Structure formats: structure tokens, C-alpha cells
C-alpha positions as CSV (number, residue, x, y, z in Angstrom):
1,M,167.1,99.8,113.0
2,K,165.2,100.7,116.1
3,I,163.9,98.0,118.4
4,A,161.1,98.5,121.0
5,F,159.4,96.2,123.5
6,H,155.8,96.0,124.6
7,A,154.5,93.6,127.4
8,R,150.9,92.5,127.4
9,Y,149.0,90.0,129.5
10,L,147.1,87.4,127.5
11,K,144.2,85.9,129.4
12,K,142.8,82.6,128.2
13,R,139.1,82.3,127.5
14,F,139.3,78.7,128.8
15,P,142.2,77.7,131.1
16,L,144.3,75.0,129.3
17,R,145.2,71.9,131.3
18,I,147.8,69.6,129.8
19,A,149.9,66.8,131.3
20,R,152.4,69.3,132.8
21,G,149.9,71.7,134.4
22,V,147.2,74.4,134.0
23,Y,147.7,77.6,132.1
24,E,145.2,80.5,132.6
25,G,147.2,83.2,130.8
26,G,150.5,84.9,131.0
27,E,152.5,88.0,130.0
28,N,154.0,88.0,126.5
29,L,156.6,90.2,125.0
30,F,156.0,92.0,121.7
31,V,158.9,93.3,119.7
32,S,158.8,95.9,117.0
33,V,161.8,96.5,114.7
34,T,161.6,99.8,112.7
35,E,163.7,100.8,109.7
36,G,162.6,103.9,107.8
37,A,158.8,103.9,107.2
38,H,158.3,100.2,108.1
39,A,158.0,98.3,111.3
40,G,158.1,94.6,111.8
41,W,156.4,92.8,114.6
42,G,157.3,89.7,116.7
43,E,156.2,88.0,119.8
44,M,157.6,85.9,122.6
45,A,155.6,83.6,124.8
46,P,158.0,82.9,127.7
47,G,159.1,79.4,128.7
48,A,161.9,78.1,130.8
49,A,162.5,75.2,128.5
50,E,162.5,77.7,125.6
51,G,165.3,79.8,127.1
52,A,163.5,82.7,128.7
53,A,161.2,82.1,131.6
54,T,159.8,85.6,131.8
55,V,159.2,88.7,129.7
56,A,162.0,90.5,131.7
57,E,164.5,87.8,131.0
58,G,163.7,87.7,127.3
59,Q,163.8,91.4,126.9
60,A,167.2,91.6,128.7
61,Q,168.6,88.9,126.4
62,L,167.4,90.8,123.3
63,Q,168.6,94.2,124.5
64,A,172.0,92.9,125.3
65,F,172.3,91.3,121.9
66,C,171.0,94.3,120.0
67,E,173.3,96.8,121.7
68,S,175.8,96.5,118.8
69,G,173.1,96.8,116.2
70,L,171.3,94.4,113.9
71,N,173.6,94.0,111.0
72,G,173.6,91.5,108.1
73,A,171.1,89.1,106.7
74,I,168.4,87.5,108.8
75,H,170.1,84.1,108.8
76,D,173.3,85.7,110.0
77,I,171.5,87.6,112.8
78,W,169.8,84.3,113.9
79,A,173.1,82.5,114.1
80,A,174.8,85.3,116.0
81,A,171.9,85.5,118.5
82,R,172.0,81.7,119.1
83,A,175.8,81.9,119.6
84,A,175.2,84.8,122.1
85,G,172.9,82.7,124.2
86,V,169.6,84.3,123.3
87,G,166.8,81.9,124.3
88,A,164.8,80.4,121.5
89,C,161.5,82.1,122.4
90,A,163.1,85.5,122.6
91,L,164.9,84.9,119.4
92,A,161.6,83.9,117.8
93,A,160.2,87.4,118.5
94,L,163.2,89.1,116.9
95,D,163.4,86.7,114.0
96,M,159.7,87.0,113.0
97,A,159.9,90.8,113.4
98,L,162.8,90.9,111.0
99,W,161.0,88.7,108.4
100,D,157.9,90.9,108.8
101,L,160.0,94.0,108.2
102,R,161.7,92.7,105.1
103,A,158.4,91.5,103.6
104,K,156.9,94.9,104.2
105,Q,159.8,96.6,102.6
106,A,159.4,94.4,99.6
107,G,155.7,95.2,99.5
108,M,154.8,91.5,99.7
109,P,153.1,89.1,102.1
110,L,155.7,86.9,103.8
111,Y,154.3,83.7,102.3
112,R,154.9,85.1,98.9
113,L,158.4,86.4,99.7
114,L,159.2,82.8,100.7
115,G,157.7,81.4,97.5
116,L,154.7,79.9,99.2
117,A,150.9,80.1,98.6
118,R,148.4,81.5,101.0
119,R,147.2,78.0,101.7
120,G,146.9,75.7,104.7
121,V,145.3,72.5,105.8
122,V,142.6,72.4,108.6
123,S,143.9,73.6,111.9
124,S,143.1,71.7,115.1
125,L,141.3,73.4,117.9
126,T,142.5,72.2,121.3
127,V,140.5,70.4,124.0
128,G,142.4,70.6,127.3
129,I,142.3,67.9,130.0
130,N,139.0,68.3,131.8
131,P,136.3,66.2,133.5
132,P,133.9,64.6,131.0
133,E,131.0,67.0,131.9
134,V,133.2,70.0,131.1
135,V,134.3,68.5,127.8
136,R,130.7,67.8,126.8
137,A,129.9,71.5,127.2
138,R,133.1,72.8,125.6
139,V,133.3,70.8,122.4
140,P,130.1,72.2,121.0
141,L,131.5,75.7,121.5
142,L,134.6,74.8,119.5
143,L,132.5,73.3,116.8
144,A,130.5,76.5,116.7
145,Q,133.7,78.4,116.1
146,G,134.2,76.4,112.9
147,A,136.4,73.6,114.1
148,R,136.9,70.8,111.6
149,A,139.6,69.1,113.7
150,L,140.0,68.7,117.5
151,K,143.3,68.0,119.3
152,V,142.5,66.2,122.5
153,K,145.0,66.7,125.3
154,L,145.5,63.4,127.2
155,G,148.2,62.2,129.6
156,S,146.2,63.0,132.6
157,P,148.0,62.8,136.0
158,E,145.0,60.8,137.1
159,G,145.9,58.0,134.7
160,V,144.7,56.3,131.5
161,E,141.2,55.5,132.8
162,A,140.7,59.3,133.2
163,D,142.1,59.7,129.7
164,K,139.6,57.2,128.3
165,A,136.7,58.8,130.1
166,M,137.6,62.2,128.8
167,F,138.2,61.1,125.2
168,A,134.9,59.2,125.2
169,A,133.2,62.5,126.2
170,V,134.9,64.3,123.3
171,H,134.0,61.5,120.9
172,E,130.3,61.7,122.0
173,A,130.1,65.5,121.9
174,A,131.7,65.6,118.4
175,A,129.6,62.8,116.9
176,G,128.0,63.7,113.7
177,S,130.0,66.9,113.2
178,G,132.6,65.4,110.8
179,A,135.4,66.8,112.9
180,V,138.6,64.8,112.9
181,L,140.0,63.8,116.3
182,R,143.7,64.0,117.1
183,V,145.5,63.3,120.4
184,D,148.5,65.0,122.2
185,A,149.7,63.2,125.3
186,N,152.4,65.8,126.1
187,G,154.7,63.1,127.3
188,G,152.2,61.9,129.9
189,W,152.4,58.1,129.2
190,S,154.8,55.3,130.0
191,L,155.8,53.0,127.1
192,D,153.3,50.4,128.1
193,Q,150.5,53.0,128.6
194,A,151.3,54.5,125.2
195,R,151.1,51.1,123.4
196,A,147.7,50.4,125.1
197,M,146.3,53.8,124.5
198,M,147.3,54.0,120.9
199,D,145.5,50.7,120.2
200,W,142.5,51.9,122.1
201,L,142.5,55.3,120.3
202,A,143.0,53.8,116.8
203,A,139.8,51.7,117.3
204,R,138.0,55.0,117.8
205,G,139.2,56.7,114.7
206,V,142.0,59.0,116.0
207,E,144.2,60.3,113.2
208,Y,147.6,60.4,115.1
209,V,149.2,60.7,118.5
210,E,151.6,63.4,119.4
211,Q,154.4,63.1,122.0
212,P,153.3,59.9,123.6
213,L,156.5,59.6,125.6
214,A,158.2,62.2,127.8
215,H,161.1,64.2,126.4
216,G,164.2,62.3,127.5
217,A,162.6,58.9,126.7
218,E,163.5,59.0,123.0
219,D,165.4,55.8,123.5
220,Q,162.0,54.1,123.9
221,L,160.6,55.4,120.6
222,P,161.9,52.5,118.5
223,A,160.0,50.0,120.7
224,L,156.8,52.0,120.4
225,F,157.3,52.6,116.7
226,R,157.4,48.9,115.9
227,G,153.8,47.7,115.4
228,R,152.4,51.1,116.2
229,A,148.6,51.4,115.8
230,L,148.8,55.2,115.0
231,P,151.3,57.6,113.4
232,I,153.6,59.1,116.0
233,F,154.6,62.8,116.0
234,V,157.1,64.3,118.3
235,D,156.9,67.8,119.8
236,E,158.9,68.4,123.0
237,S,161.5,66.0,121.6
238,C,162.2,68.3,118.6
239,C,163.4,71.8,119.0
240,F,165.9,72.3,116.2
241,A,166.7,70.7,112.9
242,S,169.7,69.1,114.4
243,D,167.5,67.0,116.7
244,I,165.7,65.2,113.8
245,P,168.4,62.7,112.7
246,G,168.5,61.1,116.1
247,F,164.9,59.8,116.0
248,A,163.9,60.1,112.3
249,H,163.9,56.3,112.0
250,C,161.3,55.8,114.8
251,V,158.7,58.5,114.3
252,D,156.3,59.5,111.5
253,G,156.5,63.2,111.8
254,V,157.7,66.3,113.8
255,N,155.8,69.2,115.3
256,L,157.7,72.5,115.3
257,K,156.8,75.6,117.2
258,L,158.3,79.0,116.6
259,M,158.9,79.5,120.3
260,K,160.9,76.3,120.5
261,C,163.0,76.7,117.4
262,G,163.7,80.5,117.4
263,G,161.4,81.7,114.7
264,V,160.8,81.5,111.0
265,T,164.5,81.0,110.0
266,E,164.9,77.7,111.9
267,A,161.4,76.6,111.1
268,L,162.4,76.5,107.4
269,R,165.4,74.3,108.2
270,I,163.3,71.9,110.3
271,V,160.8,71.4,107.5
272,A,163.7,70.8,105.0
273,T,165.4,68.4,107.4
274,A,162.2,66.5,108.1
275,R,161.3,66.1,104.4
276,A,164.9,64.9,103.7
277,H,164.3,62.1,106.2
278,G,160.9,61.2,104.8
279,L,158.9,62.6,107.7
280,Q,155.6,64.5,107.8
281,T,155.5,68.0,109.3
282,M,153.3,69.9,111.7
283,I,153.3,73.4,113.1
284,G,151.9,74.1,116.6
285,C,151.8,77.0,119.0
286,M,152.1,77.9,122.7
287,G,150.3,80.8,124.4
288,E,150.6,83.2,121.5
289,S,148.5,86.0,120.0
290,S,147.7,86.7,116.4
291,V,151.2,88.2,115.8
292,S,153.1,84.9,116.3
293,I,150.2,82.8,114.8
294,A,150.3,84.9,111.7
295,A,154.0,84.4,111.3
296,G,153.4,80.6,111.6
297,A,150.5,80.7,109.3
298,S,152.6,82.4,106.7
299,L,154.5,79.0,106.4
300,S,151.4,76.9,106.5
301,A,151.6,75.7,102.9
302,L,154.7,73.6,104.1
303,F,152.8,71.4,106.6
304,D,150.8,68.2,106.6
305,Y,149.1,69.2,109.9
306,I,148.5,72.5,111.6
307,D,147.7,73.4,115.2
308,L,147.6,77.2,115.2
309,D,144.7,78.1,117.5
310,S,146.0,79.7,120.7
311,H,144.8,83.2,119.5
312,L,141.2,81.8,119.3
313,N,141.3,81.1,123.1
314,L,142.2,84.6,124.2
315,D,139.9,87.0,126.0
316,P,140.8,89.3,124.2
317,D,143.4,88.8,121.6
318,P,145.5,92.0,121.8
319,A,146.6,91.5,118.1
320,S,145.1,90.8,114.7
321,G,146.2,89.2,111.5
322,A,145.5,85.5,111.7
323,P,141.9,84.9,110.5
324,F,140.3,81.5,111.0
325,E,138.3,80.8,107.9
326,G,136.5,77.5,107.1
327,G,138.5,75.7,109.8
328,V,141.8,77.0,108.5
329,T,144.1,79.5,110.1
330,L,145.6,81.9,107.5
331,P,147.8,84.9,107.6
332,A,146.1,88.3,106.7
333,D,146.7,88.9,103.0
334,R,148.9,92.0,103.3
335,P,152.6,92.9,103.2
336,G,154.5,91.2,106.0
337,H,153.4,88.2,108.0
338,G,150.1,89.8,108.6
339,G,150.1,90.1,112.4
340,I,150.2,93.4,114.3
341,L,149.7,94.4,117.9
342,N,146.6,96.5,118.3
343,A,146.9,99.9,119.8
């Protein structure tokens, strides 16, 4: 196998503000793995919490690991890379490239190779933290893209009153559209704030709340879970399948991301572990193009909720392969996971 690296800057159409900061774009690392006539594609969106803060760091990790060659089954390569200290987001790029390669060699879409259907539920389109007047202008643009569900980012550093004002603007702008409203606090609330906000949001028809408490405050989840007004999903609190047993008794579901867990291989384990504990499942994304989104969408038949929309907020998307059809993000129906970096 031959491995090659390609760095591209991904500029966001609209800057994304969440509880932890503002993101206007960033450099991603694209990985191609070639064997014979076929090449598989993967992508890394860097993140310090995900094990590689920069493209250079992720590439160095992968180059060091690949020096001795990529031998064995994909699951074995994944385990060896984790043991060698390759960060999850860098490993995600290699892992999805290997799955893409094997599916192409088999002449099958990845979803079919995994025994799945080309099917997914409605994907949320994200509304970042913004003043109400910005939200009122932006929500109609998302609805015009075909959004049937909106994920509203709350947990504003300005407090819950700012959250309420922003959510009210989203609610107003989406009125009559039929779009479902969901909320992600990105760990921006205290326990008392989370309780109060969940009651307030439930009265306004919100479907669920994601990561109401900060990563590290999982010991407070049982108190929040009791008498909860809305289903609770965890995101930052869940990186790997081994995390799930520790909080499975006090959440309703888990949100996995390929960048957090290291790709398709661990994503399959997370879903299996979540189901074994009676939890619902969701797949989300970070600052990814259509390459990584297509890999995630290839698994979409496994999830109750989907938040695969980052490629729709790029100007431009340097890749293709994850069409948004009827409010659903799907993989391109061709051999592999469907995503490819454009020339």
C-alpha cells in the first residue's frame, strides 16, 4: 500500500460559534491509501482533544506508524495504531481510507459491504450561537437548503437568558416550516441551569438535549437524569465504546463522531455497545468535508439521529460524495464510502 497526504483549508460559509469558541475554518488533512488500481480516501479534522491539534501533528503520527507498512485486517491495524499513540482524529483518516479501499476492491458501496441499507433519518442542520437578529436571517437560509431539523447551539457564555432569547428567535423563524428543533449545549450549563433550561425547552417542543453538562461532570448526570424533561444525549463525554458503561444508566443516548473515536471501526463498536445498554444512537461531525461525511453517512442506517451537515457550511467543499437529499445526508451510491477529494 502507498499512503499520501494532502492538506486543504476549509473555509466556513458561516462562522460557527458554540459554547467553547468561534470556528471560521481550518486546515484538514486528507489521506489516500493506494493498492493496485484502487485508492481509498480519508480525512482528519484536527483537534487537541482528539489527539492531533494540527495537520502537521496528525501527518507525523501517521507517517511514523505507517513506516513499517500497513499489514493485516483493518481491525488489527486500528488496534495497532491506537497502541502506537496515533490520535483518534488522525486514525479516523487512515481507518476510513482503508474501509473505502476495501469496499472499492470489492466493487461495493461501503454501506453494502457492512450489510447496511443506503438509508438514513433526517439530518440536523446546525444553528450556531448568534444574536437573535442574526438567527432570524440565517434560519430561513437553512430551511431553503432543505433542512427538516435544526440543531440549535446553546450554552452561551452570556448565560441562559441569552440562550432563551436566541432560541426564541429560532423558534419564531422556523414557525410553520415543520422543522424539528433539537438543542446542543456543548457542556455550557451548570446542573441547575441544565434542569431549568430542559424544562423551558421541553415546553417549546424541543426533541432532545445534547451534552447539557461539561465533560468531566458525568458524576452529575444521575441527578439530571432523574425527572428529566427531555432525553439526554452525551457527546464530548463519549469518545470510545469503553466509555459507555460508566454513564449508560443516566443518559438516553450517545453521539459518536468519527474524529473522536478513530473512524468506522470504533464507530461500529460504539453502536453495538450503546444498543447492548439500551441506548439510542446518534452520529455527528466536526469541521469535515464530504469525504468524512460520506464515511459517516455510510453507517447512517444504524442511527436514531443524525447530525452530518458540516460539508453544507463550506465555501467551497473541496470534496464530493455526500449528497443532501430531502433533508437526509446520504453517501454517494458508488463503490467505497462515496467521498473523494476533488482535484
